[in-house]
N, C-alpha and C positions, 0 to 999 in steps of 0.2 A: 646146496644143489641148485643148479640153474634150471629154469623152466625149459621144457622142450618146445621149440618153435612149431607153430601150427603150419601144416602144409597148405599151400595155396592152390595146389593142382586141381582140387575139386571145384573151387570157385572159378578158376580160369576156364576149365572145361565147360562148366555150366554156362558161363558167359559166351563162350564160342558157340555152343549149341543154340542158345537163345538168339544170338545174332544171326546165325545161319538160318534158323527157322523164320525169323523176321524178314530176312532178305528174300527168302522163297515166297513168303506171303505177298510182299510188295511187288515182286516180279509177276506173280500170278494176277494180281489186281491190274497192273499196268498192261499186261498182255491181253486180259479180258477187255479192258477199255479200248485198246487199239483194235482188237478184232471187231468190237461193236461199231467203231467209227468207220472201219473199212468194209462194212457189210455190203454196201453197194458196189457192184462191179462195173466194168466198162459199159457204156451205153450199147444197147442191142440194135442190130440193123433191122430194117423194115421187114425182111423175110422171116427172121427169127421171131419178131413180135407177132407177125401174122400166124405163125405156127403155134405159138403159145396161146394166143387168143382163141384160135380155133379149137385147140385141145381143151381149153377151159369151158368153151361153150358147148362142146359135143358131149352128151351124156354117155357114160360107160355102159356097156351091155353086159 
């Protein structure tokens, strides 16, 4: 009697899930790094700087 061949479906599914999770982790790391690098926005004009500076110096009531 011949041996029954083992199914490879479980191994293939496990590899696909592992690869998908790894890809998601790598995308998250890359997007976090890109967000950190783009933290600075466009330079502020003089009027906006003055408003921010005044707001920081003025104590809240």
